[in-house]
C-alpha positions in Angstrom: 0.0 0.0 0.1 1.3 3.6 -0.7 0.1 7.0 -0.3 0.3 9.5 -3.1 1.9 13.0 -2.6 0.0 15.3 -5.0 0.4 19.0 -5.9 -2.7 20.6 -4.2 -4.7 23.3 -5.7 -3.5 26.8 -4.8 -6.1 29.2 -6.3 -8.4 29.4 -9.1 -5.8 31.1 -11.5 -2.9 28.8 -10.7 -2.6 25.8 -12.9 0.9 24.6 -11.9 3.7 24.7 -9.4 7.5 24.3 -9.1 9.1 21.6 -6.9 11.4 23.9 -5.2 12.9 21.7 -2.7 12.9 18.2 -1.3 13.2 18.0 2.5 13.6 14.2 2.4 15.7 12.1 0.2 14.6 9.3 -2.1 14.4 6.2 0.1 14.1 8.0 3.4 11.8 6.8 6.2 9.1 9.5 7.0 6.8 10.0 9.7 3.2 11.4 9.4 3.4 15.3 9.7 7.0 15.7 8.5 7.6 18.1 6.0 8.4 16.5 2.7 8.7 19.2 0.0 8.4 22.8 -0.7 6.3 24.0 -3.7 6.3 27.4 -5.1 3.8 29.0 -7.5 3.8 32.6 -9.1 2.2 33.6 -6.0 2.7 31.6 -3.0 5.0 28.9 -1.5 3.6 25.8 0.2 5.1 23.0 2.3 3.6 19.4 1.9 3.6 17.0 4.8 3.6 13.3 5.1 -0.1 11.9 5.4 1.4 8.7 6.9 4.5 6.7 7.9 6.5 4.9 5.3 9.3 5.1 2.7 9.4 8.1 0.4 9.6 7.5 -3.3 10.4 10.7 -5.3 8.9 10.8 -8.7 9.6 14.5 -9.7 12.9 16.2 -9.3 13.8 19.6 -7.9 13.4 22.5 -10.3 10.5 20.8 -12.3 7.4 22.6 -13.0 4.3 20.3 -12.8 0.4 20.7 -13.1 -1.9 20.9 -10.1 -3.0 17.5 -9.0 0.5 15.7 -10.4 1.6 12.9 -8.2 5.2 13.9 -7.3 6.0 11.1 -4.7 4.6 8.0 -3.1 4.9 7.0 0.5 5.3 3.1 0.6 3.5 1.7 3.7 3.5 -2.0 3.4 7.1 -2.6 3.9 7.5 -4.3 0.6 9.3 -1.2 -1.1 12.7 -2.0 -2.1 15.3 -0.7 0.1 16.9 2.4 -1.5 20.2 2.2 -3.0 23.2 3.8 -1.5 23.0 6.4 -4.3 19.7 7.7 -3.0 20.5 7.2 0.8 23.4 9.4 0.6 23.7 12.7 2.5 22.0 15.7 0.7 24.5 17.8 -1.1 24.0 20.6 1.5 25.4 18.7 4.2 29.2 18.6 5.1 31.0 15.8 3.7 32.6 13.7 6.5 36.4 14.0 6.7 38.3 10.7 6.5 39.9 9.5 9.5 43.2 8.8 7.8 44.1 12.4 6.8 42.9 15.8 5.5 39.3 16.8 5.2 37.1 16.3 2.2 36.8 19.8 0.6 33.3 20.7 -0.8 32.9 22.5 -4.1 30.0 25.0 -3.6 28.2 27.4 -5.9 29.4 30.8 -5.0 27.2 33.8 -4.6 27.1 35.9 -7.8 25.1 39.0 -6.8 22.3 40.0 -4.7 19.6 39.2 -7.3 21.0 36.0 -8.5 19.7 32.8 -6.4 20.7 30.0 -8.6 23.4 28.8 -11.1 23.5 26.3 -14.0 26.2 23.7 -14.1 27.2 24.3 -17.7 30.2 22.2 -18.2 32.5 20.0 -16.0 36.0 20.3 -17.2 37.1 17.2 -15.1 35.3 13.9 -14.7 34.2 12.1 -11.4 37.1 10.1 -10.1 39.8 12.3 -11.8 42.7 13.3 -9.7 42.9 17.3 -9.9 45.6 19.6 -9.0 45.0 22.7 -7.0 44.2 25.7 -9.1 42.9 23.5 -12.1 39.5 24.6 -13.5 36.7 22.1 -12.4 33.5 23.5 -13.7 31.9 26.3 -15.6 28.8 27.9 -14.0 26.3 30.1 -15.6 23.7 32.4 -14.2 21.2 34.4 -16.1 23.9 37.2 -16.3 27.4 36.0 -15.9 29.6 32.9 -16.3 32.1 31.7 -13.6 34.8 29.1 -13.5 35.5 27.3 -10.2 39.1 26.2 -9.5 40.1 23.3 -7.2 41.1 24.5 -3.9 43.4 21.5 -3.2 44.7 18.6 -5.0 42.9 15.3 -4.7 40.2 12.9 -6.2 37.2 14.7 -7.7 33.7 13.4 -7.0 30.9 15.1 -9.1 27.6 15.3 -7.3 25.6 17.4 -9.7 25.3 16.7 -13.5 26.0 19.1 -16.3 22.8 21.0 -17.3 21.3 21.1 -13.7 20.0 24.4 -12.1 21.0 24.5 -8.5 20.8 27.1 -5.6 23.7 29.3 -4.6 25.6 27.5 -1.7 24.8 23.9 -3.1 27.6 21.6 -2.9 28.2 20.2 -6.5 31.3 18.1 -5.9 33.9 17.1 -3.4 37.7 16.8 -3.6 39.2 14.0 -1.3 43.0 14.9 -0.5 43.6 11.6 0.8 43.7 10.1 -2.6 47.1 10.5 -4.4 47.3 10.7 -8.2 48.9 7.2 -8.5 46.2 5.5 -6.4 43.2 7.4 -8.1 41.3 5.0 -10.5 41.6 6.0 -14.2 38.5 7.8 -15.5 36.8 6.1 -18.2 36.5 7.6 -21.6 33.3 9.5 -22.3 32.5 7.2 -25.3 32.6 4.1 -23.1 29.0 2.6 -23.0 29.2 1.9 -19.3 29.9 5.6 -18.6 26.8 6.7 -20.4 24.5 4.7 -18.3 23.4 6.4 -15.0 22.5 4.9 -11.7 19.0 3.2 -11.8 16.2 5.6 -10.8 12.7 4.7 -10.0 10.2 4.9 -13.0 7.7 7.8 -12.5 4.0 6.6 -12.0 2.8 10.2 -12.5 0.7 11.1 -15.6 2.8 11.9 -18.6 2.3 15.6 -18.4 3.6 15.7 -14.7 7.1 15.9 -15.7 9.7 15.0 -18.4 11.3 11.4 -18.0 14.8 11.1 -16.5 17.7 11.3 -18.9 19.2 7.9 -20.0 22.7 9.3 -20.1 25.2 10.7 -17.6 27.9 12.1 -19.7 31.6 12.7 -18.6 31.1 10.6 -15.5 33.0 7.4 -14.4 31.0 4.2 -14.5 31.8 3.1 -11.1 30.7 6.4 -9.7 27.9 7.7 -12.2 26.7 10.3 -9.7 26.3 7.5 -7.1 26.3 10.0 -4.3 23.8 12.4 -6.0 20.4 12.0 -4.5 17.4 11.4 -7.0 16.4 15.0 -6.8 19.5 16.1 -8.6 19.0 14.1 -11.8 16.5 16.1 -14.2 16.8 15.4 -17.8 19.3 17.3 -19.8 19.3 15.3 -23.0 17.8 16.4 -26.3 15.0 14.4 -27.7 14.0 14.0 -31.4 11.3 12.1 -33.3 12.9 13.0 -36.7 10.6 15.8 -37.5 11.3 18.0 -34.4 13.7 18.2 -31.6 12.9 19.1 -28.0 15.6 20.6 -25.9 15.7 22.4 -22.5 16.1 26.1 -22.6 19.3 27.3 -21.4 19.1 29.3 -18.0 20.2 32.5 -19.8 17.6 32.2 -22.4 14.9 31.6 -19.8 15.9 34.6 -17.9 16.1 36.6 -21.0 12.4 35.4 -22.0 11.0 36.3 -18.5 12.9 39.8 -18.5 11.5 40.7 -21.8 7.9 39.7 -21.0 8.1 41.5 -17.7 9.2 44.5 -19.6 6.2 44.5 -21.8 4.0 44.1 -19.1 5.3 46.7 -16.6 6.1 49.6 -18.9 3.9 51.5 -21.5 6.5 50.9 -24.3 6.2 53.1 -27.4 8.6 53.5 -30.2 9.5 56.6 -32.4 11.6 56.6 -35.5 13.8 58.9 -37.4 16.7 58.6 -39.9 20.2 59.8 -40.0 22.5 60.7 -42.7 25.8 59.0 -41.8 28.0 60.9 -44.5 29.8 63.2 -41.9 30.6 60.3 -39.5 31.8 58.1 -42.1 34.0 60.9 -43.8 35.4 61.7 -40.4 36.3 58.1 -39.7 38.1 57.8 -43.0 40.0 60.9 -42.6 41.4 60.2 -39.1 41.2 56.3 -38.9 44.9 55.7 -39.6 46.2 58.3 -37.1 43.5 57.1 -34.7 44.8 53.5 -34.7 48.5 54.6 -34.4 47.8 56.6 -31.6 45.3 54.7 -29.6 45.9 51.0 -30.9 42.0 50.7 -31.6 39.7 51.4 -34.5 37.3 54.3 -34.5 33.9 52.7 -34.8 30.3 53.9 -35.1 29.4 53.0 -31.6 31.7 55.7 -29.9 29.7 58.3 -31.8 26.4 57.0 -30.8 27.4 56.6 -27.1 28.7 60.2 -27.2 25.5 61.5 -28.9 23.2 59.7 -26.5 25.2 61.1 -23.6 24.6 64.6 -24.9 20.9 64.0 -25.8 20.2 62.6 -22.3 21.7 65.9 -20.8 19.4 67.9 -23.2 16.3 65.9 -22.4 16.8 64.7 -18.9 13.3 63.0 -18.6 14.6 60.1 -20.4 17.5 59.7 -17.9 15.3 58.6 -15.1 13.0 55.7 -14.1 9.8 55.2 -12.3 10.0 53.3 -8.8 6.7 52.7 -7.2 4.9 56.1 -7.2 8.2 58.0 -7.3 10.4 59.3 -10.2 14.1 58.9 -9.7 16.1 61.3 -11.8 19.7 60.2 -12.7 22.5 62.8 -13.0 25.2 60.4 -14.3 25.4 58.8 -17.8 26.2 55.0 -17.5 25.2 53.8 -21.1 24.6 50.0 -21.7 25.9 48.6 -24.9 24.1 45.3 -26.1 26.6 42.7 -27.0 25.5 39.5 -28.7 27.2 36.2 -27.9 26.7 32.5 -28.7 24.6 32.1 -25.5 22.5 35.3 -25.6 22.5 38.9 -25.4 24.4 40.7 -22.5 24.5 44.6 -21.9 27.7 45.6 -20.3 27.8 49.3 -18.9 30.3 52.1 -20.0 30.4 54.1 -16.7 30.5 57.9 -17.0 30.3 57.7 -20.8 29.9 61.4 -21.1 33.5 61.9 -19.6 35.2 59.4 -21.7 37.1 60.0 -25.0 36.2 58.3 -28.2 39.3 56.1 -27.6 38.3 55.1 -24.2 34.9 54.1 -25.4 36.2 52.1 -28.3 38.7 50.2 -25.9 36.1 49.3 -23.3 33.7 48.0 -25.8 36.3 45.7 -27.3 37.3 44.5 -23.7 33.6 43.7 -22.9 33.2 41.9 -26.3 36.2 39.7 -25.4 35.0 39.1 -21.8 31.6 38.3 -23.2 33.1 35.8 -25.7 35.2 34.1 -23.0 32.5 34.1 -20.4 34.1 36.6 -18.2 31.5 39.1 -17.8 30.9 40.0 -14.1 27.7 41.1 -12.6 29.3 44.5 -11.9 29.8 44.9 -15.6 26.1 44.6 -16.2 24.4 46.6 -13.4 23.4 50.2 -13.1 23.1 51.3 -16.7 20.5 54.5 -17.3 20.0 53.9 -21.0 20.9 51.2 -23.6 22.0 51.2 -27.2 21.3 48.1 -29.3 22.9 47.7 -32.8 20.8 45.4 -34.8 22.5 46.8 -37.9 25.5 44.5 -37.4 23.2 41.7 -38.3 21.5 43.3 -41.2 18.4 44.7 -39.5 16.8 47.6 -41.5 14.3 48.5 -38.8 13.1 47.2 -35.4 11.3 48.2 -32.3 13.7 47.5 -29.2 12.4 46.4 -25.9 13.2 48.4 -22.7 15.7 47.2 -20.4 13.9 47.7 -17.0 14.2 50.0 -14.9 15.4 52.2 -17.6 13.2 54.4 -19.7 14.8 54.4 -22.9 16.7 52.2 -25.5 18.1 53.2 -28.9 18.1 50.8 -31.8 20.7 51.3 -34.5 20.2 49.8 -37.9 22.1 48.7 -41.2 23.4 51.6 -43.2 21.9 51.7 -46.7 22.6 53.8 -49.7 19.3 55.5 -50.4 18.0 58.4 -52.5 17.3 61.4 -50.6 16.2 65.0 -51.3 19.0 67.6 -50.5 18.8 71.2 -51.7 16.2 70.4 -54.1 18.1 67.6 -55.7 18.0 63.9 -55.3 21.2 62.5 -54.2 22.3 58.9 -52.8 23.4 59.0 -49.2 24.4 56.4 -46.5 21.2 56.3 -44.4 20.4 54.7 -41.1 17.0 54.3 -39.4 16.9 55.0 -35.8 14.4 53.7 -33.4 13.9 55.1 -29.7 11.5 52.8 -27.6 10.6 54.7 -24.4 8.4 54.3 -21.3 5.5 56.5 -22.0 4.5 56.6 -18.3 7.4 58.9 -17.8 8.4 60.2 -21.2 6.0 62.2 -23.3 6.0 62.1 -27.1 7.5 65.4 -27.5 10.4 64.6 -25.3 11.0 61.4 -27.0 11.0 63.1 -30.6 13.3 65.9 -29.3 15.6 63.2 -27.9 15.9 61.4 -31.3 16.4 64.7 -33.3 19.3 65.6 -30.8 21.0 62.4 -31.6 20.4 62.9 -35.2 21.9 66.4 -35.2 24.9 65.3 -33.4 25.6 62.5 -35.8 25.0 64.7 -38.9 27.3 67.3 -37.4 30.0 65.3 -35.4 31.7 68.6 -34.3 28.7 69.0 -31.9 30.0 66.1 -29.9 33.3 67.8 -29.4 31.8 71.0 -28.5 29.1 69.3 -26.4 26.2 71.2 -28.4 
């Protein structure tokens, strides 16, 4: 006989819940009234208690979102339930690993804090396999949050024991591996090649009895792990599916943490601000001629090319001074007016968009701006962007023109009240002094929060940018 542990109803508008945390492990003996699991919805958190005594059998892993009414566990009461394997009876990852009696203590590898607003991280890639002997200072794993990537190094030399698989999202402070200093390099067992069939087969896990819609099935692979360890010490709630699945016509794969956060961020922006976009176009002749005239000398003196972005950053800084309403934000029922000019510049990476911030851009030279943008681009490519690089901007510039975009409506980066979209430069016929001439033209798009910024201010702001770019000397004279 067994008791079902179901996700209870939590309100008329709530249709699903997230299995935030299991307080018991798979195979644990539980008593009636003990707290088993914490569930979270978009509105409330809820703790479920055991309805009776027995052995807990977990069906749905931490981090999974399931429908109301889904069976997420059983409590086996008839005594016939199989004894949990050692891989499921091991201590939770948050507990301190015991120190061997023979020598130094086992060192835990924990997910470090990455900023006040970041509560979890994704185990992106293990650089070493479970069972490997690692040297102090060697890179063990790459962690990713919604904003930054981070590499963790070995604090001591010893045998690595991986507790959390690649692709898992875990809370800050979670122990994801241990290093045993009492195992020497010579005595450590050789790690099996990744291609070994046995290495791809994980420890056995109970088959879910919940409906098909309750949660995706567990992965049938455990890549990069030794066959004799195979996450043997990882609890069942640390093994969600990370593999892609395909039926030949479609492929289903889990969204990356960065992409999930970007999606949430953009949807929230649309729902919390009254976003409106106004457009204009700018003749880039003067900027292009100036760059051509000074490019060689500029590179010799500063070691970097004079790009378009520095002109736009300086133009935006000047326009923010001239139209200060856009250099502000709404906070509750208050308006916060900024008196500094930290400009975010959107940079595309293979993993998604990041927006590092150029501090006090109005006080920087063209060369300083170009150098900082190059440094940020390299850090983004190498996954070295930090949380400090991404926070505190008052306005954002996005250059879709690098990908060939002719026109777009950029989405605000809350709590900012404005974002400028640059686009591709096209040779187009325009009327000039009563004649039709061909000019390099660029469409500009300014999206703004209409709750704070009126249409007149938005149009004036965009015209100020246009004026600065069509007469670049204005930027030098701050006009």
